C-alpha positions as CSV (number, residue, x, y, z in Angstrom):
1,X,156.5,77.2,74.1
2,X,153.6,77.9,71.7
3,X,153.7,81.2,69.8
4,X,150.9,83.7,70.1
5,X,148.3,83.7,67.3
6,X,148.4,86.8,65.1
7,X,145.3,88.9,65.0
8,X,145.0,91.6,62.2
9,X,142.3,93.7,60.7
10,X,142.1,95.6,57.4
11,X,139.8,98.6,57.4
12,X,138.6,100.8,54.5
13,X,135.5,101.9,52.7
14,X,133.8,99.8,50.0
15,X,136.0,99.6,47.0
16,X,139.2,100.4,48.8
17,X,140.6,96.9,48.1
18,X,140.3,95.3,51.5
19,X,139.5,91.9,50.0
20,X,142.4,92.0,47.6
21,X,144.8,93.2,50.2
22,X,143.6,90.5,52.6
23,X,143.9,87.7,50.1
24,X,147.5,88.7,49.2
25,X,148.6,89.1,52.8
26,X,146.9,85.9,53.9
27,X,148.5,83.9,51.1
28,X,152.0,85.5,51.7
29,X,152.0,84.9,55.4
30,X,149.9,81.8,55.9
31,X,147.0,83.6,57.6
32,X,143.3,82.8,57.4
33,X,141.4,85.5,55.5
34,X,138.1,86.0,57.4
35,X,135.6,88.0,55.5
36,X,132.4,89.2,57.2
37,X,130.6,89.1,53.9
38,X,131.6,85.5,53.3
39,X,130.4,84.5,56.8
40,X,127.0,86.2,56.1
41,X,126.6,84.4,52.8
42,X,127.4,81.1,54.5
43,X,124.9,81.7,57.4
44,X,122.0,83.2,55.4
45,X,120.1,80.0,54.9
46,X,121.2,77.8,57.8
47,X,121.1,79.9,61.0
48,X,118.7,82.1,62.8
49,X,121.1,85.1,62.8
50,X,121.8,84.4,59.1
51,X,118.1,84.5,58.2
52,X,117.8,87.8,60.1
53,X,120.8,89.2,58.2
54,X,119.3,88.2,54.9
55,X,116.2,90.2,55.6
56,X,118.3,93.4,55.8
57,X,120.5,92.6,52.8
58,X,117.5,91.8,50.6
59,X,116.2,95.3,51.3
60,X,119.5,96.9,50.5
61,X,120.1,97.8,54.1
62,X,123.2,97.5,56.3
63,X,123.1,94.5,58.6
64,X,122.7,96.0,62.2
65,X,125.6,95.9,64.6
66,X,124.1,93.3,66.9
67,X,123.5,90.9,64.0
68,X,126.9,91.1,62.3
69,X,128.7,91.2,65.7
70,X,126.9,88.0,66.7
71,X,127.9,86.3,63.4
72,X,131.6,87.4,63.8
73,X,132.0,86.6,67.5
74,X,130.7,83.1,66.8
75,X,133.2,82.6,64.0
76,X,136.1,84.1,65.9
77,X,135.5,82.0,69.0
78,X,135.9,78.9,66.8
79,X,139.3,80.2,65.7
80,X,140.9,81.2,69.0
81,X,144.2,79.3,68.4
82,X,144.5,80.3,64.7
83,X,146.2,83.2,62.9
84,X,143.7,85.4,61.1
85,X,143.2,88.6,59.1
86,X,139.7,90.2,59.3
87,X,138.1,91.8,56.2
88,X,135.0,94.0,56.6
89,X,134.8,93.9,60.4
90,X,134.8,95.9,62.5
91,X,133.1,98.9,60.8
92,X,131.6,100.7,63.8
93,X,132.7,101.6,67.3
94,X,130.3,99.0,68.8
95,X,131.8,96.3,66.6
96,X,135.3,97.3,67.5
97,X,134.4,97.2,71.3
98,X,133.0,93.7,70.9
99,X,136.1,92.5,69.1
100,X,138.3,94.1,71.8
101,X,136.5,92.1,74.4
102,X,137.4,88.8,72.9
103,X,140.9,89.4,71.5
104,X,143.9,91.7,71.4
105,X,144.8,92.9,67.9
106,X,148.4,92.9,66.8
107,X,147.9,94.9,63.6
108,X,145.4,97.3,62.0
109,X,145.8,98.3,58.4
110,X,143.7,101.3,57.4
111,X,143.3,101.9,53.7
112,X,142.8,105.5,52.7
113,X,141.7,105.9,49.1
114,X,140.6,109.1,47.4
115,X,136.8,109.4,47.0
116,X,137.0,109.8,43.2
117,X,139.0,106.5,43.0
118,X,136.4,104.8,45.1
119,X,133.6,106.1,42.9
120,X,135.4,104.9,39.7
121,X,136.0,101.5,41.2
122,X,132.5,101.0,42.4
123,X,130.9,102.3,39.2
124,X,132.5,99.3,37.4
125,X,132.0,96.8,40.2
126,X,129.6,93.9,39.9
127,X,128.9,91.1,42.5
128,X,127.8,87.5,41.9
129,X,125.5,87.2,45.1
130,X,125.5,83.4,45.3
131,X,129.3,83.1,45.5
132,X,130.3,86.6,46.7
133,X,132.7,86.9,43.8
134,X,133.5,90.5,42.9
135,X,134.1,91.6,39.3
136,X,135.4,94.9,37.9
137,X,134.4,95.3,34.3
138,X,137.6,97.3,33.7
139,X,140.3,95.0,35.1
140,X,138.7,91.8,36.4
141,X,135.6,90.9,34.3
142,X,133.8,87.6,34.5
143,X,135.3,84.9,32.4
144,X,132.1,84.5,30.4
145,X,130.5,87.2,28.3
146,X,128.6,89.7,30.5
147,X,125.3,89.1,28.7
148,X,125.3,85.5,30.1
149,X,125.9,87.0,33.6
150,X,123.5,90.0,33.4
151,X,120.7,88.2,35.3
152,X,123.2,86.8,37.9
153,X,125.3,89.8,38.7
154,X,124.3,92.8,40.8
155,X,125.7,96.3,40.2
156,X,126.8,97.1,43.7
157,X,126.2,100.9,43.8
158,X,124.0,101.7,40.9
159,X,124.9,104.6,38.7
160,X,124.0,107.8,40.5
161,X,126.3,110.3,42.2
162,X,123.8,110.4,45.1
163,X,124.4,106.7,45.9
164,X,128.1,107.1,45.8
165,X,127.9,110.2,48.0
166,X,125.6,108.5,50.4
167,X,127.8,105.4,50.6
168,X,130.8,107.6,51.4
169,X,128.9,109.5,54.1
170,X,127.5,106.3,55.6
171,X,130.9,104.6,55.7
172,X,132.5,107.8,57.2
173,X,129.9,108.2,59.9
174,X,129.9,104.6,61.0
175,X,133.6,104.0,61.0
176,X,135.2,107.3,62.0
177,X,134.9,106.5,65.7
178,X,136.1,102.9,65.3
179,X,139.2,103.8,63.3
């Protein structure tokens, strides 16, 4: 008799460590780490929905529910028989309802990190957009000197308190009903 495929989700605000936690769990238990951000990067130039997502991302906006949900549902349908761990999806009640329609989750891990810790992490966080690699200048810097990367890395949140505060509010408002 075949065993049931494991379905798990890691939830948390930006900077909470979802990607790191997912990588470690996936490696330890033989699960696929499915990142919504990675799927978006892969689809941006080769699919209609990816090009649509890119238009939002290039303006610094959140990808709307209907777009990211379409990307994720397509990817999850391809993996019906596989064990997986989701990172970055769902973030809203609409996304959670869409996920619920196609599968039953076995585990949800919700990361609760103090706001000051998130602010500290994000202020030192840089992203290489082409690969999606995330660097933290305090504990995970790029392997080459930062001057060589300065034109290739994006500072994810900028340096103002307003942006941190807005990111926290935005995350809280969009996920509180889904969690």
